[in-house]
N, C-alpha and C positions, 0 to 999 in steps of 0.2 A: 966756567967748566969744574972750579974747584968746589961749587955746591953739588955739583953732580956727583962727584966721587965721594963726598961726604955723605950723601944720602945712600949711594951704593954701600959704603963702608958700614953704616947704619943697619941698613938692612939686612947684610950679611952678617954682623953681630946677632939682629933678632932671629934671622934663622937658625945660627947656631945655638942660640939659646933655646928655640923651639925643639930642634933636632935632638937636644941632650935631653930636655925635659920629656920627649918621647919615648928616646933609648932609656930612661932610666925608670918611666912606668912601665915598659917591658920587661927590663931585668927585675924590679921589685914585684911586679904583677906573677911572673914565673917563678921566680924564687921563692914567693909567699901564696901562692894558689889564690891570687887576688883578682877575681874576675872584674871588680870595678875597673881598676888599673890596666888591666889586659883591653878591656872594650875601649877604654879612653885612647890608648896607645895606638889601635889599628883602625883602617877603614873597613867600614861594613863589607867590603867586598875582598879583603885581604885572603890570601890562601898560603898555606905552608905546604911544602913538598920535602922528603927526606928520609933518612933512613936512621932510625936509633935501635940498639940492641938486635940487629936482625931483622927487625920488621920496618917495612915501607910505611910511609904515610903521605896521604894526599887528602889537605883539611881545610875546610872551610874555616872562616872565624869562628862561629859557632864550636865546630869539632875542636880547634885548638885551644879555645879558652877552655872547654870541659876537661881537655886532656890535664891542662896546666893546674886548673884546681882539682882534679882527682890524683896528681902526682906534682906535687910541685917540687921543684928542683933545689931549694935548700935543704 
């Protein structure tokens, strides 16, 4: 039983590391308009929905990446 708990703890730690890495890719990619970071951060079938500045958005991954490259957040 002790080894199962240790493996779960290691898996959680690995998961946390990967989640942190992906979130940082998103933040850096959106902030700098870096398409390669955004493409690595998101699954090919990802979609974004929301409103920004009174404009409604419903974007696939390519549309979102293009928007962030064209108007980086930084």
